[in-house]
C-alpha positions as CSV (number, residue, x, y, z in Angstrom):
1,M,0.0,0.0,0.0
2,L,1.3,3.4,-0.9
3,A,2.1,5.8,2.0
4,A,-0.5,8.4,0.7
5,T,-3.2,5.8,0.6
6,R,-2.3,4.6,4.1
7,R,-2.3,8.2,5.5
8,L,-5.7,8.8,3.9
9,R,-7.1,5.7,5.6
10,I,-5.5,6.7,8.9
11,G,-7.2,10.1,8.6
12,Q,-10.5,8.4,8.0
13,I,-10.0,6.1,11.0
14,I,-9.1,8.9,13.3
15,T,-12.0,11.0,12.1
16,Q,-14.4,8.2,12.9
17,E,-12.9,7.1,16.2
18,G,-11.3,10.3,17.5
19,Q,-8.1,8.6,18.5
20,V,-5.7,5.9,17.3
21,Q,-2.9,3.8,18.7
22,V,0.4,3.2,16.9
23,S,0.4,-0.6,17.6
24,D,-3.2,-1.0,16.4
25,L,-2.5,0.8,13.2
26,A,0.7,-1.1,12.6
27,R,-1.1,-4.4,13.0
28,R,-4.0,-3.2,10.8
29,F,-1.8,-2.1,7.9
30,R,0.9,-4.7,8.5
31,V,3.7,-2.2,8.7
32,S,6.2,-1.4,11.4
33,D,5.5,1.0,14.3
34,E,8.1,3.4,12.9
35,T,6.2,3.6,9.6
36,I,3.0,4.5,11.4
37,R,4.9,7.1,13.5
38,R,6.2,8.7,10.3
39,D,2.6,8.7,8.9
40,L,1.3,10.3,12.1
41,A,4.1,12.9,12.0
42,E,3.0,13.9,8.4
43,L,-0.7,14.1,9.4
44,E,0.3,16.2,12.4
45,K,2.1,18.6,10.0
46,E,-1.1,18.8,8.0
47,G,-3.0,19.8,11.1
48,I,-5.2,16.8,11.1
49,L,-4.2,15.2,14.4
50,Q,-2.1,15.7,17.5
51,R,0.4,13.0,18.4
52,N,0.7,11.8,21.9
53,Y,2.5,8.9,23.6
54,G,1.6,5.7,21.8
55,G,-0.8,7.2,19.3
56,A,-2.7,10.3,18.3
57,I,-6.0,12.2,18.8
58,L,-8.1,14.1,16.3
59,K,-7.3,17.8,16.1
60,Q,-10.0,18.9,13.8
61,P,-12.2,17.3,11.1
62,I,-10.1,16.2,8.1
63,E,-12.3,18.1,5.6
64,S,-11.6,21.5,7.3
65,A,-7.9,20.8,7.3
66,L,-7.9,20.4,3.5
67,L,-10.1,23.4,2.7
68,P,-8.7,26.9,2.5
69,P,-10.3,29.5,4.7
70,L,-13.8,30.8,3.7
71,E,-12.5,34.2,2.8
72,E,-9.9,32.8,0.4
73,R,-12.5,30.5,-1.3
74,Q,-14.9,33.5,-1.7
75,V,-12.3,35.5,-3.5
76,V,-11.3,32.6,-5.8
77,H,-14.9,31.7,-6.8
78,R,-16.2,35.2,-7.6
């Protein structure tokens, strides 16, 4: 599975469940804990989640992290 696909799925899981554990994700995706930690670090940079010891919690809904601010969208779509 590609990293981008795995990260998208992790984003979906954390959006549904509100939190994730590194060990659970590693087992689910059949990758190492370190791979999951790198994925969580990338998702944290994107503002989707906040990492904590052994996992991560949802920071904000994934859709709002991907959308530009309302003011910017209004200017673009005039």
